[in-house]
PAZA-439547 format. One line per 8 residues: number of its first residue (from 1); their letters; for each residue x, y negated, z negated of C-alpha. Coordinates in pm, 1 decimal, padded with zeros to 6 digits. Each point is the difference from the previous one (the first is absolute). Layout:
# residues N
NUM = a = X/Y/Z | ...
//
This chain:
# residues 56
1 = mkiikred = 03433.8/01349.9/-06654.5 | -00179.8/00284.5/-00168.9 | -00078.2/00327.4/00170.0 | -00324.7/-00005.8/00194.0 | -00245.1/00284.3/-00050.5 | -00239.3/00122.5/00265.2 | -00299.6/-00135.5/-00192.9 | 00150.5/-00350.2/-00006.1
9 = ipkwgkki = 00030.7/-00041.0/00379.1 | -00322.1/-00207.8/00038.2 | 00117.0/-00232.6/-00276.9 | 00335.6/-00051.7/00172.5 | -00176.3/-00060.9/00332.5 | -00189.2/-00281.6/-00168.9 | 00331.1/-00136.0/-00132.4 | 00145.1/-00000.9/00353.1
17 = nqlkkrid = -00298.9/-00204.3/00120.6 | 00046.8/-00247.9/-00287.2 | 00366.9/-00044.1/00088.6 | -00087.5/-00054.9/00367.7 | -00247.3/-00272.4/-00095.5 | 00260.8/-00168.5/-00219.0 | 00249.9/00009.3/00286.9 | -00254.3/-00162.4/00233.1
25 = raeisgny = -00077.3/-00275.5/-00252.1 | 00368.2/-00064.2/-00064.8 | 00078.2/-00028.5/00372.0 | -00285.1/-00244.8/00049.3 | 00115.4/-00218.4/-00287.7 | 00364.6/00024.0/00106.7 | 00116.6/00170.6/-00319.7 | 00232.7/00271.4/00132.1
33 = ekvefrkm = 00181.5/00077.8/-00326.6 | -00185.3/00318.9/-00086.4 | -00105.5/00119.0/00345.2 | 00299.2/00229.6/00052.7 | -00035.6/00146.8/-00348.9 | -00368.2/00075.4/00060.9 | 00078.1/00159.6/00336.8 | 00259.6/00217.2/-00173.2
41 = rikkikns = -00258.1/00105.7/-00261.0 | -00247.6/00094.2/00274.6 | 00265.7/00208.7/00172.7 | 00087.6/00183.9/-00323.9 | -00364.8/00075.9/-00074.8 | -00061.6/00126.5/00354.7 | 00309.2/00220.9/-00012.3 | -00101.6/00157.0/-00329.6
49 = ineimkki = -00355.1/00061.1/00128.1 | 00143.1/00166.3/00311.4 | 00218.4/00225.8/-00215.6 | -00306.6/00110.5/-00196.7 | -00195.6/00065.4/00318.4 | 00282.9/00215.5/00139.6 | -00009.8/00222.3/-00309.1 | -00372.7/00066.0/00037.4
//
């Protein structure tokens, strides 16, 4: 994953919301293959955003 800049935080917030919607749709349809991967991606994005916010 590339390094997140402070200006890109709103874009990554939108990406988190997209991943959450995909998780919801996958759980409804019963397709659990990518759910854990998407949850991991959300966690990585949140951690990197928190690191940026600590530096500010």
